[in-house]
NUZANU-870736 format. One line per field, with one value per residue (C-alpha): x, y, z; residue number from 0; residue in three letters. Coordinates in Angstrom, 2 decimals, always signed. Example, Ala and Ser with C-alpha at 12.3 -4.5 7.8 and 13.67 -1.06 7.14 Angstrom:
x [+12.30; +13.67] $
y [-4.50; -1.06] $
z [+7.80; +7.14] $
n [0; 1] $
res [ALA; SER] $
***
This chain:
x [-0.01; +1.26; +1.98; -0.54; +2.27; +3.06; -0.56; -0.79; +2.36; +0.99; -2.13; -0.24; +1.93; -1.00; -1.13; -4.17; -5.20; -6.42; -9.44; -7.07; -5.43; -8.87; -9.87; -6.64; -6.85; -10.59; -10.07; -7.01; -8.84; -11.69; -9.36; -7.27; -4.21; -4.42; -4.26; -6.76; -4.00; -3.08; -6.53; -6.70; -3.61; -5.15; -8.35; -6.40; -4.49; -7.84; -9.25; -6.31; -5.57; -9.11; -10.31; -11.42; -14.71; -13.19; -11.20; -14.50; -16.48; -13.60; -13.65; -17.40; -17.06; -14.62; -16.69; -19.79; -18.24; -16.96; -20.28; -23.47; -25.29; -28.98; -30.50; -33.90; -34.34; -37.35; -39.23; -40.54; -41.29; -38.79; -36.52; -36.10; -34.92; -34.75; -31.90; -31.74; -28.62; -30.51; -31.90; -34.30; -37.79; -36.95; -39.48; -40.17; -39.29; -42.43; -44.57; -42.49; -42.02; -45.82; -46.94; -44.10; -44.97; -48.74; -47.69; -46.00; -42.40; -40.47; -38.82; -36.04; -35.10; -32.28; -32.01; -30.14; -30.52; -30.22; -27.11; -26.68; -29.27; -30.49; -33.26; -33.18; -35.79; -35.33; -35.88; -39.25; -40.19; -39.12; -41.68; -44.41; -45.35; -44.10; -42.54; -39.42; -36.51; -34.12; -35.35; -32.97; -32.24; -34.57; -37.52; -36.79; -37.08; -40.25; -41.83; -40.59; -42.15; -45.47; -46.01; -43.76; -41.70; -39.63; -37.78; -34.91; -31.49; -28.10; -27.42; -24.01; -23.50; -24.31; -21.15; -19.43; -16.35; -18.44; -19.14; -15.35; -14.30; -17.04; -15.90; -12.34; -13.45; -15.47; -12.28; -9.76; -11.54; -11.98; -15.85; -16.19; -14.85; -17.18; -15.57; -15.68; -19.28; -20.30; -18.73; -20.22; -23.72; -23.54; -21.96; -24.85; -27.49; -25.95; -25.73; -29.57; -29.59; -31.64; -32.19; -32.27; -31.95; -33.58; -31.44; -32.39; -29.35; -29.98; -28.36; -28.35; -27.96; -29.70; -27.89; -24.54; -23.67; -24.05; -23.61; -25.22; -21.78; -20.99; -24.43; -24.18; -20.75; -21.93; -24.99; -22.84; -20.30; -23.03; -24.64; -21.29; -20.92; -24.35; -23.46; -20.27; -22.37; -25.10; -27.56; -29.67; -29.34; -31.26; -30.71; -32.73; -30.93; -33.37; -33.50; -32.72; -32.45; -35.68; -37.21; -39.02; -42.58; -43.98; -42.94; -39.48; -39.41; -40.04; -43.58; -44.72; -43.11; -44.94; -48.26; -47.34; -46.51; -49.87; -51.54; -49.67; -50.84; -54.49; -53.99; -53.42; -49.55; -47.55; -46.96; -43.05; -43.03; -45.55; -43.65; -40.40; -42.20; -44.19; -41.12; -38.90; -41.73; -42.28; -38.56; -38.63; -41.68; -39.56; -36.49; -38.51; -40.15; -43.63; -44.29; -42.52; -42.84; -42.53; -46.06; -47.47; -45.42; -46.57; -50.22; -49.65; -48.51; -51.48; -54.00; -52.41; -52.51; -56.07; -57.35; -55.98; -54.00; -50.74; -52.10; -53.51; -50.01; -48.30; -50.65; -49.84; -46.11; -46.56; -48.44; -45.98; -43.12; -44.86; -46.28; -49.76; -51.39; -54.19; -51.95; -53.00; -56.44; -55.59; -52.56; -52.97; -51.26; -47.96; -45.66; -47.06; -45.35; -46.86; -46.59; -47.16; -46.67; -46.65; -43.52; -44.92; -43.61; -42.37; -43.14; -45.34; -44.22; -43.29; -41.36; -38.14; -36.25; -36.48; -32.79; -32.95; -29.78; -30.48; -34.11; -32.60; -30.44; -33.60; -35.31; -32.18; -32.28; -35.81; -34.54; -35.64; -32.11; -28.83; -25.35; -23.84; -25.11; -25.62; -27.71; -31.13; -33.79; -37.30; -39.63; -42.50; -40.77; -40.19; -41.46; -44.48; -44.43; -47.65; -45.98; -43.58; -41.26; -43.16; -46.19; -47.39; -47.13; -48.59; -46.96; -48.11; -49.15; -47.66; -44.86; -44.60; -45.44; -42.97; -43.72; -41.73; -41.32; -38.27; -38.80; -35.04; -34.54; -37.07; -34.93; -32.23; -34.72; -36.47; -33.11; -32.13; -35.58; -34.97; -31.78; -33.43; -36.44; -36.14; -39.04; -38.87; -41.16; -41.73; -42.50; -39.67; -40.36; -38.83; -36.43; -38.05; -37.69; -36.41; -33.28; -31.67; -32.01; -28.87; -28.48; -31.40; -31.87; -34.61; -36.94; -39.42; -37.27; -37.74; -40.26] $
y [-0.01; +3.45; +5.54; +8.20; +10.79; +10.09; +10.52; +13.83; +15.05; +14.09; +16.10; +18.94; +19.22; +19.35; +15.66; +13.49; +10.72; +7.44; +5.39; +2.93; +5.85; +6.98; +3.43; +2.89; +6.19; +5.88; +2.20; +2.98; +5.76; +3.53; +0.79; +3.31; +3.00; +6.49; +9.06; +11.84; +14.43; +12.74; +12.87; +16.41; +17.27; +15.64; +17.58; +20.79; +19.68; +18.96; +22.34; +24.18; +22.07; +20.82; +17.49; +17.02; +15.32; +11.81; +12.20; +13.61; +10.50; +8.13; +9.84; +9.50; +5.78; +5.14; +6.96; +5.20; +1.79; +2.53; +1.22; -0.52; +0.23; -0.54; -3.10; -1.99; -4.52; -6.13; -2.79; -2.81; +0.93; +3.41; +4.65; +8.43; +10.69; +14.46; +16.46; +20.06; +21.93; +23.71; +27.08; +29.24; +27.99; +25.17; +22.45; +20.88; +17.21; +17.08; +18.01; +16.19; +12.80; +12.10; +13.38; +11.54; +8.30; +8.83; +9.41; +5.94; +6.42; +4.88; +7.61; +6.44; +9.80; +9.98; +13.56; +15.75; +18.18; +21.85; +23.72; +27.49; +29.50; +26.70; +24.28; +20.54; +18.06; +15.79; +18.60; +19.26; +15.58; +15.40; +18.01; +15.60; +13.67; +10.11; +10.33; +8.10; +9.31; +6.91; +3.67; +0.96; +0.03; -3.11; -1.12; +1.71; -0.74; -2.07; +1.37; +2.19; -0.93; -0.31; +3.42; +4.19; +6.72; +6.74; +9.60; +8.94; +10.39; +8.97; +5.58; +4.44; +1.96; +4.32; +6.06; +6.15; +7.77; +10.89; +11.49; +11.03; +13.32; +15.90; +16.26; +16.88; +19.35; +21.28; +21.83; +22.40; +25.12; +22.86; +22.70; +25.21; +22.92; +21.98; +18.58; +17.72; +18.99; +17.09; +13.78; +14.18; +14.63; +12.12; +9.31; +9.36; +9.55; +6.78; +4.55; +4.62; +2.37; +4.90; +5.03; +8.82; +11.90; +15.37; +18.12; +21.56; +23.65; +26.94; +30.10; +33.61; +34.94; +32.14; +29.36; +27.75; +28.82; +32.51; +33.11; +31.62; +30.67; +28.60; +26.95; +26.12; +24.58; +22.47; +21.21; +20.39; +18.45; +16.41; +15.64; +14.42; +12.11; +10.71; +10.02; +8.32; +6.04; +5.34; +7.37; +10.11; +13.42; +16.57; +19.85; +22.99; +26.07; +27.96; +31.31; +31.58; +35.47; +35.34; +32.44; +29.79; +29.98; +32.02; +29.87; +29.61; +27.14; +23.41; +22.81; +26.02; +24.63; +21.25; +23.14; +25.04; +21.72; +20.36; +23.52; +23.17; +19.52; +20.89; +23.23; +26.43; +26.75; +29.86; +30.27; +30.06; +27.01; +25.34; +26.19; +24.62; +21.49; +21.12; +21.37; +19.06; +16.45; +16.76; +16.19; +13.04; +11.75; +12.23; +10.65; +7.66; +7.22; +7.83; +10.52; +11.38; +15.19; +18.04; +19.17; +15.63; +15.37; +18.80; +17.81; +14.58; +16.64; +18.90; +16.00; +14.36; +17.65; +18.42; +14.94; +15.05; +11.85; +13.67; +14.62; +11.01; +9.63; +12.06; +10.78; +7.24; +7.87; +9.57; +6.54; +4.03; +5.87; +5.94; +9.41; +10.85; +11.01; +13.12; +16.25; +16.62; +17.66; +18.84; +21.23; +21.38; +18.03; +19.81; +21.70; +25.32; +28.48; +30.06; +33.48; +35.32; +38.89; +40.87; +42.54; +45.60; +48.01; +51.44; +52.89; +52.50; +51.31; +47.88; +45.02; +45.26; +42.56; +39.78; +38.80; +35.09; +34.40; +37.10; +35.78; +32.33; +34.01; +35.67; +32.29; +30.76; +33.58; +32.52; +28.83; +27.41; +26.54; +25.19; +26.59; +23.15; +19.75; +18.81; +22.06; +21.57; +23.29; +24.36; +22.89; +25.36; +28.71; +30.64; +33.23; +33.33; +36.06; +37.74; +39.74; +38.62; +40.61; +42.85; +43.15; +46.67; +47.50; +50.27; +51.77; +49.75; +46.78; +43.27; +42.01; +38.70; +37.22; +35.92; +32.80; +32.50; +30.86; +32.58; +36.49; +37.02; +36.10; +38.47; +41.58; +39.93; +38.38; +41.75; +43.49; +40.91; +41.24; +45.02; +44.32; +41.56; +43.62; +46.37; +48.62; +50.87; +53.56; +51.65; +48.02; +45.88; +42.45; +39.61; +37.14; +34.15; +31.14; +28.76; +30.15; +27.31; +23.69; +21.54; +19.56; +20.31; +16.95; +15.19; +13.17; +15.65; +18.50; +21.04; +23.69] $
z [+0.07; -0.90; +2.16; +3.24; +3.19; -0.44; -1.48; +0.50; -1.20; -4.54; -4.10; -2.45; -5.53; -7.86; -8.92; -9.65; -7.22; -8.65; -7.69; -6.00; -4.03; -2.77; -1.84; +0.06; +1.88; +2.99; +3.74; +5.81; +7.70; +8.65; +9.80; +11.87; +9.69; +8.42; +11.25; +11.58; +11.12; +7.78; +6.64; +7.72; +5.62; +2.57; +3.01; +3.06; -0.05; -1.87; -0.58; -2.11; -5.18; -5.94; -7.55; -11.19; -12.04; -12.12; -8.79; -7.15; -8.37; -7.11; -3.71; -3.57; -4.41; -1.71; +0.88; -0.41; -0.10; +3.48; +4.73; +3.74; +0.40; +0.61; -1.69; -2.81; -5.57; -3.87; -4.21; -7.71; -7.82; -9.17; -6.34; -6.46; -3.75; -3.33; -1.57; -0.67; +0.18; +2.92; +3.68; +5.82; +5.86; +3.42; +4.22; +0.85; +1.83; +3.99; +0.85; -1.75; -0.12; +0.33; -3.11; -4.94; -3.00; -3.78; -7.36; -7.77; -6.61; -3.71; -1.83; +0.49; +2.19; +4.67; +5.92; +8.20; +11.13; +10.93; +11.93; +12.26; +10.38; +8.21; +9.27; +9.09; +8.00; +11.04; +13.37; +11.84; +11.86; +15.45; +16.44; +15.45; +18.70; +18.47; +15.04; +14.98; +12.69; +14.26; +12.63; +11.98; +8.39; +8.50; +9.87; +7.39; +4.53; +5.92; +6.13; +2.62; +1.23; +3.13; +2.46; -0.44; +1.58; +4.79; +6.37; +8.75; +9.79; +8.64; +10.23; +11.56; +8.71; +5.74; +4.38; +7.74; +6.18; +5.46; +9.21; +9.84; +7.10; +7.83; +11.44; +10.34; +7.68; +10.40; +12.45; +9.66; +7.69; +4.66; +4.66; +1.75; -1.07; -3.88; -4.52; -0.75; -0.47; -3.48; -2.37; +1.10; -0.26; -3.02; -0.93; +1.43; -1.35; -3.47; -0.42; -0.37; -3.46; -5.44; -9.20; -9.57; -7.46; -7.72; -6.29; -4.92; -4.74; -2.86; -3.74; -2.09; +1.48; +3.33; +1.37; +1.96; -1.64; -1.83; -5.54; -8.63; -10.00; -6.80; -6.82; -10.55; -10.00; -7.10; -9.10; -12.10; -10.01; -8.16; -11.59; -12.89; -9.89; -10.51; -14.20; -13.08; -10.78; -13.47; -11.29; -13.02; -11.33; -12.12; -10.17; -9.81; -8.55; -6.43; -4.78; -1.05; -0.69; +1.22; +3.32; +1.44; +2.66; +5.48; +8.49; +10.09; +13.00; +13.33; +14.34; +12.62; +9.35; +9.85; +9.90; +6.77; +5.10; +5.98; +4.84; +1.62; +1.18; +1.80; -1.14; +0.96; +0.80; -0.10; -3.71; -3.77; -1.54; -3.77; -6.90; -5.63; -4.39; -7.52; -9.85; -7.74; -7.55; -11.21; -11.92; -9.74; -11.90; -14.90; -13.55; -12.29; -15.67; -14.24; -16.84; -20.05; -20.18; -17.72; -18.38; -17.65; -14.55; -13.20; -13.88; -11.94; -8.94; -9.32; -9.39; -6.28; -4.42; -5.43; -4.51; -1.06; -1.75; -0.74; +2.61; +3.16; +2.31; +4.78; +7.53; +6.52; +6.74; +10.18; +11.51; +10.11; +11.85; +15.19; +15.04; +15.70; +12.35; +13.70; +13.58; +10.02; +11.33; +14.84; +15.11; +18.81; +19.12; +17.89; +20.38; +20.69; +21.97; +25.05; +23.68; +20.31; +19.40; +16.03; +14.55; +12.96; +10.37; +11.29; +7.96; +4.85; +1.49; -0.05; +1.21; -0.72; +1.04; +3.69; +4.11; +4.61; +6.69; +9.27; +9.58; +10.27; +12.94; +14.44; +14.62; +16.22; +18.78; +19.74; +20.24; +16.90; +15.67; +16.96; +17.02; +17.64; +16.66; +20.28; +21.01; +22.26; +20.16; +21.12; +18.38; +19.19; +18.60; +15.47; +13.13; +10.68; +7.99; +6.99; +4.17; +1.40; -0.88; -3.12; -0.81; +0.26; +3.92; +6.06; +9.14; +12.23; +10.06; +11.16; +8.92; +10.83; +14.25; +16.71; +18.58; +21.86; +25.25; +26.57; +26.88; +27.36; +23.71; +22.23; +22.10; +20.11; +17.72; +17.13; +16.53; +13.82; +12.10; +12.01; +10.06; +7.93; +6.50; +3.99; +3.10; +0.02; -1.45; -4.74; -5.51; -6.79; -8.15; -6.18; -7.82; -9.48; -7.21; -9.71; -11.30; -13.35; -14.27; -14.49; -16.67; -18.95; -20.48; -18.47; -20.82; -22.43; -21.34; -18.52; -19.56] $
n [0; 1; 2; 3; 4; 5; 6; 7; 8; 9; 10; 11; 12; 13; 14; 15; 16; 17; 18; 19; 20; 21; 22; 23; 24; 25; 26; 27; 28; 29; 30; 31; 32; 33; 34; 35; 36; 37; 38; 39; 40; 41; 42; 43; 44; 45; 46; 47; 48; 49; 50; 51; 52; 53; 54; 55; 56; 57; 58; 59; 60; 61; 62; 63; 64; 65; 66; 67; 68; 69; 70; 71; 72; 73; 74; 75; 76; 77; 78; 79; 80; 81; 82; 83; 84; 85; 86; 87; 88; 89; 90; 91; 92; 93; 94; 95; 96; 97; 98; 99; 100; 101; 102; 103; 104; 105; 106; 107; 108; 109; 110; 111; 112; 113; 114; 115; 116; 117; 118; 119; 120; 121; 122; 123; 124; 125; 126; 127; 128; 129; 130; 131; 132; 133; 134; 135; 136; 137; 138; 139; 140; 141; 142; 143; 144; 145; 146; 147; 148; 149; 150; 151; 152; 153; 154; 155; 156; 157; 158; 159; 160; 161; 162; 163; 164; 165; 166; 167; 168; 169; 170; 171; 172; 173; 174; 175; 176; 177; 178; 179; 180; 181; 182; 183; 184; 185; 186; 187; 188; 189; 190; 191; 192; 193; 194; 195; 196; 197; 198; 199; 200; 201; 202; 203; 204; 205; 206; 207; 208; 209; 210; 211; 212; 213; 214; 215; 216; 217; 218; 219; 220; 221; 222; 223; 224; 225; 226; 227; 228; 229; 230; 231; 232; 233; 234; 235; 236; 237; 238; 239; 240; 241; 242; 243; 244; 245; 246; 247; 248; 249; 250; 251; 252; 253; 254; 255; 256; 257; 258; 259; 260; 261; 262; 263; 264; 265; 266; 267; 268; 269; 270; 271; 272; 273; 274; 275; 276; 277; 278; 279; 280; 281; 282; 283; 284; 285; 286; 287; 288; 289; 290; 291; 292; 293; 294; 295; 296; 297; 298; 299; 300; 301; 302; 303; 304; 305; 306; 307; 308; 309; 310; 311; 312; 313; 314; 315; 316; 317; 318; 319; 320; 321; 322; 323; 324; 325; 326; 327; 328; 329; 330; 331; 332; 333; 334; 335; 336; 337; 338; 339; 340; 341; 342; 343; 344; 345; 346; 347; 348; 349; 350; 351; 352; 353; 354; 355; 356; 357; 358; 359; 360; 361; 362; 363; 364; 365; 366; 367; 368; 369; 370; 371; 372; 373; 374; 375; 376; 377; 378; 379; 380; 381; 382; 383; 384; 385; 386; 387; 388; 389; 390; 391; 392; 393; 394; 395; 396; 397; 398; 399; 400; 401; 402; 403; 404; 405; 406; 407; 408; 409; 410; 411; 412; 413; 414; 415; 416; 417; 418; 419; 420; 421; 422; 423; 424; 425; 426; 427; 428; 429; 430; 431; 432; 433; 434; 435; 436; 437; 438; 439; 440; 441; 442] $
res [UNK; UNK; UNK; UNK; UNK; UNK; UNK; UNK; UNK; UNK; UNK; UNK; UNK; UNK; UNK; UNK; UNK; UNK; UNK; UNK; UNK; UNK; UNK; UNK; UNK; UNK; UNK; UNK; UNK; UNK; UNK; UNK; UNK; UNK; UNK; UNK; UNK; UNK; UNK; UNK; UNK; UNK; UNK; UNK; UNK; UNK; UNK; UNK; UNK; UNK; UNK; UNK; UNK; UNK; UNK; UNK; UNK; UNK; UNK; UNK; UNK; UNK; UNK; UNK; UNK; UNK; UNK; UNK; UNK; UNK; UNK; UNK; UNK; UNK; UNK; UNK; UNK; UNK; UNK; UNK; UNK; UNK; UNK; UNK; UNK; UNK; UNK; UNK; UNK; UNK; UNK; UNK; UNK; UNK; UNK; UNK; UNK; UNK; UNK; UNK; UNK; UNK; UNK; UNK; UNK; UNK; UNK; UNK; UNK; UNK; UNK; UNK; UNK; UNK; UNK; UNK; UNK; UNK; UNK; UNK; UNK; UNK; UNK; UNK; UNK; UNK; UNK; UNK; UNK; UNK; UNK; UNK; UNK; UNK; UNK; UNK; UNK; UNK; UNK; UNK; UNK; UNK; UNK; UNK; UNK; UNK; UNK; UNK; UNK; UNK; UNK; UNK; UNK; UNK; UNK; UNK; UNK; UNK; UNK; UNK; UNK; UNK; UNK; UNK; UNK; UNK; UNK; UNK; UNK; UNK; UNK; UNK; UNK; UNK; UNK; UNK; UNK; UNK; UNK; UNK; UNK; UNK; UNK; UNK; UNK; UNK; UNK; UNK; UNK; UNK; UNK; UNK; UNK; UNK; UNK; UNK; UNK; UNK; UNK; UNK; UNK; UNK; UNK; UNK; UNK; UNK; UNK; UNK; UNK; UNK; UNK; UNK; UNK; UNK; UNK; UNK; UNK; UNK; UNK; UNK; UNK; UNK; UNK; UNK; UNK; UNK; UNK; UNK; UNK; UNK; UNK; UNK; UNK; UNK; UNK; UNK; UNK; UNK; UNK; UNK; UNK; UNK; UNK; UNK; UNK; UNK; UNK; UNK; UNK; UNK; UNK; UNK; UNK; UNK; UNK; UNK; UNK; UNK; UNK; UNK; UNK; UNK; UNK; UNK; UNK; UNK; UNK; UNK; UNK; UNK; UNK; UNK; UNK; UNK; UNK; UNK; UNK; UNK; UNK; UNK; UNK; UNK; UNK; UNK; UNK; UNK; UNK; UNK; UNK; UNK; UNK; UNK; UNK; UNK; UNK; UNK; UNK; UNK; UNK; UNK; UNK; UNK; UNK; UNK; UNK; UNK; UNK; UNK; UNK; UNK; UNK; UNK; UNK; UNK; UNK; UNK; UNK; UNK; UNK; UNK; UNK; UNK; UNK; UNK; UNK; UNK; UNK; UNK; UNK; UNK; UNK; UNK; UNK; UNK; UNK; UNK; UNK; UNK; UNK; UNK; UNK; UNK; UNK; UNK; UNK; UNK; UNK; UNK; UNK; UNK; UNK; UNK; UNK; UNK; UNK; UNK; UNK; UNK; UNK; UNK; UNK; UNK; UNK; UNK; UNK; UNK; UNK; UNK; UNK; UNK; UNK; UNK; UNK; UNK; UNK; UNK; UNK; UNK; UNK; UNK; UNK; UNK; UNK; UNK; UNK; UNK; UNK; UNK; UNK; UNK; UNK; UNK; UNK; UNK; UNK; UNK; UNK; UNK; UNK; UNK; UNK; UNK; UNK; UNK; UNK; UNK; UNK; UNK; UNK; UNK; UNK; UNK; UNK; UNK; UNK; UNK; UNK; UNK; UNK; UNK; UNK; UNK; UNK; UNK; UNK; UNK; UNK; UNK; UNK; UNK; UNK; UNK; UNK; UNK; UNK; UNK; UNK; UNK; UNK; UNK; UNK; UNK; UNK] $
***
């Protein structure tokens, strides 16, 4: 076996690492033969020198093979998942998974928790009484076969090298590397045994990738990894300059998802959910054109089958399915107060990252993975970018339990919200589609 120091030197000096090099390094790391400090040195070399598409795919393969890869061959439906790079108020998984399952797909969704100003799917699901996001793989597969969708957190035996490398990236200032981000995401998703993947790559102030160029590069790299592993990947680049939807906060976002499944959701949230689900129908071969796939989404939503499927998934994972009709079963904040405008005009901006920090200040988010969050608290906007506003009129409502946190949240909202004398049109929510070659095309 080539020594780790030789591979570190090779990448440090701008050389290319082979598939065997990555297999040896990741295998050695998992066996304890490669030290953490050596892996950290390699991560910094990759951060500085980069990886080409072939190297990124090979690193993904080595990480993927570090643990178990699910065998879903006994499930006859097309296996298609969706992944979002995360943002403020991004709750589409709770809408997409049930509608996609009701539409004929199997959706094995392994999700993450929120960190910092971005929310996490697992935190929203954990606010549902009894809902178990910690299913073992065998139970996860049983729920998937029974309902067509299952939503859990990453298990110890799926891509374990990713957890090791991510922990090292977090403490070595090497998180912001497109090849490393791509390999991290795709190793976990490919370990699910899926046939195809729809990606929602966020861009803007509330996203991890702040610019369109960064988001496009990340989407393209993940699509190339999918192609190298014979898994179809289609990405949407979507706007995260303002929160997606009206609610920011875990139980509040669950309610907003249920309202969306009842046909009463905010327009931008519905648009992203509709487009991503339609892409999943195309990738899975359920429909052959984007128009047909969109109409399938519309029919499922209008029929109530998506809501019924969500209740079925909740029950199958131990939760109280009655929450879809009785929101009082969800955690509720003890206090609520309006945040009013000091002037008249038009909402010109709702800066997503700062709104995320305001929700964190109330207790809705976590600064560290081991932080405890309050599932009941958060913010619900009554106005969106482009809406008129009068002085004294509520822009949003704050839901809180700890009054000592209110002042900080209010100050952050003052920074986040811009009011102008004239109306400016908001950015479209769907900015790009990468690649643009799904059957029937993306209209």
